C-alpha positions as CSV (number, residue, x, y, z in Angstrom):
1,M,115.0,90.9,94.1
2,G,116.7,94.5,95.4
3,V,115.1,96.8,97.3
4,Q,113.8,99.0,94.8
5,E,112.1,96.5,93.2
6,V,110.3,95.2,96.3
7,M,109.5,99.1,97.5
8,Q,108.1,99.0,93.5
9,E,106.0,95.5,94.4
10,S,104.8,96.8,97.6
11,T,103.2,100.4,96.2
12,N,101.5,98.3,93.3
13,R,99.8,96.2,96.1
14,I,96.8,98.0,97.3
15,Q,97.3,99.3,100.8
16,V,95.3,98.3,103.2
17,M,94.3,99.6,107.1
18,L,92.4,97.4,109.3
19,V,90.9,99.1,112.5
20,E,89.9,95.9,114.6
21,D,90.2,94.8,118.3
22,H,89.8,91.0,118.2
23,P,93.4,89.6,117.5
24,E,91.6,86.4,116.2
25,Y,89.6,88.4,113.4
26,R,93.2,90.2,112.6
27,E,94.9,87.4,112.5
28,V,92.0,86.4,109.8
29,I,92.6,88.9,107.8
30,E,96.1,89.2,107.8
31,L,96.5,85.7,106.7
32,A,94.0,86.4,104.0
33,L,95.5,89.2,102.3
34,G,98.7,88.6,103.1
35,K,98.7,85.5,101.0
36,D,97.2,87.6,97.8
37,P,99.6,89.4,96.0
38,Q,97.4,92.2,94.8
39,F,97.0,93.3,98.8
40,D,99.4,95.0,101.3
41,L,98.3,94.9,105.0
42,H,100.6,97.5,106.0
43,S,98.6,98.8,109.4
44,Q,96.4,97.1,112.0
45,F,95.4,99.0,115.0
46,G,92.8,98.4,117.9
47,T,91.6,101.3,118.8
48,A,90.5,104.4,116.2
49,E,92.3,106.7,118.2
50,R,95.6,105.2,117.7
51,A,94.4,104.9,113.7
52,L,93.2,108.5,113.7
53,R,96.8,109.0,115.3
54,S,98.9,107.3,112.4
55,L,96.5,109.0,109.7
56,Q,97.0,112.4,111.1
57,E,100.9,112.0,111.6
58,R,101.3,110.1,107.8
59,H,102.2,111.8,104.9
60,P,99.4,112.1,102.3
61,N,101.6,109.7,99.8
62,Q,101.3,107.2,102.7
63,Q,97.9,106.8,103.3
64,P,96.2,103.6,102.9
65,D,93.8,103.1,99.8
66,V,91.4,101.4,102.2
67,I,90.5,101.3,105.7
68,L,88.7,98.1,107.2
69,L,86.6,99.6,110.2
70,D,85.3,97.5,112.6
71,L,82.1,99.7,114.5
72,N,82.6,98.1,117.9
73,L,85.6,99.7,119.6
74,P,87.0,100.4,122.7
75,G,87.2,104.1,123.3
76,M,85.7,106.0,119.9
77,S,83.3,103.9,118.2
78,G,84.1,102.8,114.6
79,L,81.1,105.3,113.7
80,D,82.6,108.3,115.4
81,S,85.7,107.8,113.6
82,I,84.2,108.2,110.1
83,S,84.1,111.6,110.0
84,W,88.0,111.9,111.7
85,I,89.2,109.7,109.0
86,K,87.8,111.6,106.1
87,D,89.3,114.5,107.4
88,Y,92.6,113.2,107.9
89,S,92.9,110.7,104.9
90,P,89.7,111.7,102.6
91,D,91.4,109.8,99.7
92,S,91.4,106.8,101.6
93,K,87.9,104.0,100.8
94,I,86.2,103.4,104.2
95,I,84.5,99.7,104.5
96,V,82.6,99.1,107.1
97,L,83.5,95.1,108.5
98,S,80.9,94.6,111.5
99,Q,78.9,92.4,113.5
100,S,76.4,95.2,113.5
101,D,73.4,94.4,110.9
102,K,71.1,97.4,112.8
103,D,69.2,99.4,110.4
104,S,70.6,102.6,112.2
105,D,74.3,101.8,112.0
106,V,74.1,100.9,108.0
107,L,72.4,104.0,107.7
108,K,74.7,106.1,109.5
109,A,78.1,104.6,107.8
110,I,76.5,105.2,104.5
111,K,75.7,109.0,105.4
112,L,78.7,109.7,106.9
113,G,80.6,108.5,103.5
114,A,81.7,104.8,103.7
115,S,82.4,103.1,100.6
116,G,81.3,99.6,101.8
117,Y,78.9,97.8,104.6
118,L,79.9,94.0,104.8
119,L,79.4,91.6,108.0
120,K,82.1,89.8,109.5
121,S,80.1,86.7,108.8
122,S,81.3,87.7,105.1
123,S,83.5,85.1,103.3
124,V,87.4,86.2,102.5
125,A,86.5,86.2,98.7
126,Q,83.6,89.0,99.3
127,I,86.1,90.8,101.0
128,K,88.6,90.9,98.8
129,E,85.8,91.7,95.9
130,G,84.8,94.7,98.5
131,I,88.2,96.0,98.8
132,Q,89.0,96.0,94.9
133,A,85.4,97.5,94.2
134,A,86.2,100.6,96.7
135,V,89.7,101.3,95.3
136,T,88.5,101.2,91.3
137,G,85.5,104.1,92.9
138,G,82.5,101.3,93.5
139,A,81.6,100.4,96.7
140,S,80.7,96.9,98.4
141,L,77.3,96.1,100.1
142,D,76.3,92.8,101.6
143,S,73.6,91.3,100.0
144,S,71.3,90.7,102.6
145,L,71.4,94.4,103.8
146,A,71.2,95.9,100.1
147,K,67.8,95.2,99.7
148,F,66.9,96.9,103.3
149,I,68.8,99.9,102.0
150,L,67.1,100.6,98.9
151,K,63.4,99.9,100.7
152,T,64.0,102.0,103.4
153,I,66.6,105.1,102.8
154,R,64.1,106.9,101.5
155,A,62.0,107.2,104.7
156,N,65.2,107.9,106.4
157,L,66.6,111.0,104.5
158,P,65.1,114.2,103.3
159,E,63.9,115.0,99.6
160,T,66.6,116.4,97.2
161,G,66.5,117.1,93.4
162,I,68.5,115.8,90.4
163,E,69.3,118.2,88.2
164,H,70.3,115.8,85.2
165,P,67.2,112.7,84.2
166,L,69.3,109.8,84.4
167,S,69.4,107.7,81.0
168,D,66.9,104.3,80.5
169,R,70.6,102.3,80.7
170,E,71.9,104.2,83.5
171,M,68.8,103.6,85.4
172,D,69.7,99.7,85.0
173,V,72.8,100.4,86.4
174,L,72.0,101.8,89.2
175,K,69.0,99.3,90.3
176,L,71.2,96.8,90.2
177,L,74.1,98.3,92.0
178,A,71.3,99.0,94.7
179,E,70.9,95.3,94.7
180,G,74.6,94.6,95.3
181,Y,75.5,93.7,91.9
182,S,79.5,94.4,90.9
183,K,80.6,95.8,87.9
184,K,81.3,93.0,86.4
185,E,78.3,90.7,86.6
186,I,76.0,93.7,86.2
187,A,78.3,93.7,82.6
188,A,77.0,90.0,82.3
189,I,73.3,90.7,83.3
190,L,73.0,93.7,81.0
191,G,75.1,91.8,78.2
192,I,77.7,95.3,77.9
193,S,81.3,95.2,78.2
194,D,82.8,95.9,81.8
195,S,84.6,99.3,80.9
196,T,81.2,100.3,79.3
197,V,79.5,99.7,82.7
198,V,82.1,101.8,84.3
199,T,81.0,104.5,81.9
200,H,77.5,104.7,82.9
201,V,78.6,104.3,86.8
202,G,80.7,107.3,86.1
203,H,78.0,109.0,84.8
204,V,75.6,107.9,87.4
205,Y,77.7,109.6,90.2
206,E,77.9,112.5,88.0
207,K,74.4,113.2,87.7
208,L,73.6,112.7,91.0
209,D,76.8,114.2,92.7
210,V,78.1,111.3,94.8
211,R,81.1,109.3,95.2
212,N,79.8,105.8,95.8
213,A,77.1,103.4,95.0
214,P,75.1,103.7,98.5
215,S,75.1,107.4,98.5
216,A,73.8,106.9,94.7
217,V,71.2,104.8,96.0
218,S,70.2,106.9,99.0
219,K,69.7,110.2,96.6
220,A,67.8,108.2,93.7
221,Y,65.5,107.4,96.6
222,R,65.3,110.7,98.1
223,A,64.8,112.3,94.6
224,G,62.1,110.1,93.6
225,I,63.5,108.4,91.0
226,F,63.0,105.0,92.8
227,S,59.9,103.7,94.7
228,P,58.2,101.2,96.3
229,G,56.8,99.7,93.4
230,N,59.7,100.1,90.6
231,T,62.6,98.5,92.2
232,D,61.8,95.0,92.4
């Protein structure tokens, strides 16, 4: 394989940056993604400061597609780095990959713009699925956190209005997203095609003026679309 072919193959892979201070866990992710031709783990950093410096110095075309971000980092925390990441690399999707299941960490990460929140106890398959979901405009939530977010976010965020109401089918899709299902799983549950689910999700995001599933759930709760009695 020539140099040009190698470069083309690398370009077609999902470019991933890992910000994690534990060498053992970095090695686990490196081995997992390195064996899969869909991914290219092209950079790893042990601190948020070094990762931010790298993002600041990169050309826009060289920014990662997805950043796997630990929260408990030496120096600047992962949470504090999210807004800086969004400034330096606005098109990169951020997936928090943490041991913390604290309510405040989950809510703050989502509010700051993370596209997903997975616990480090997640399987390699779940992490890969989360990366793929983020790249295609979706989001990934650890199943143990999804119901918590759905049930509590209304009490943590202010009220807001929705200009365009969701259709019944869009509501079905949004509720399933809130429960942590992937687009493919939603298609199977509702008996519709994957592309139809993608269309419905796009309409939900457009109507709610959000970019990912956690933000859509948040806004639906704030607007009163979801209520404690109609989400289970």
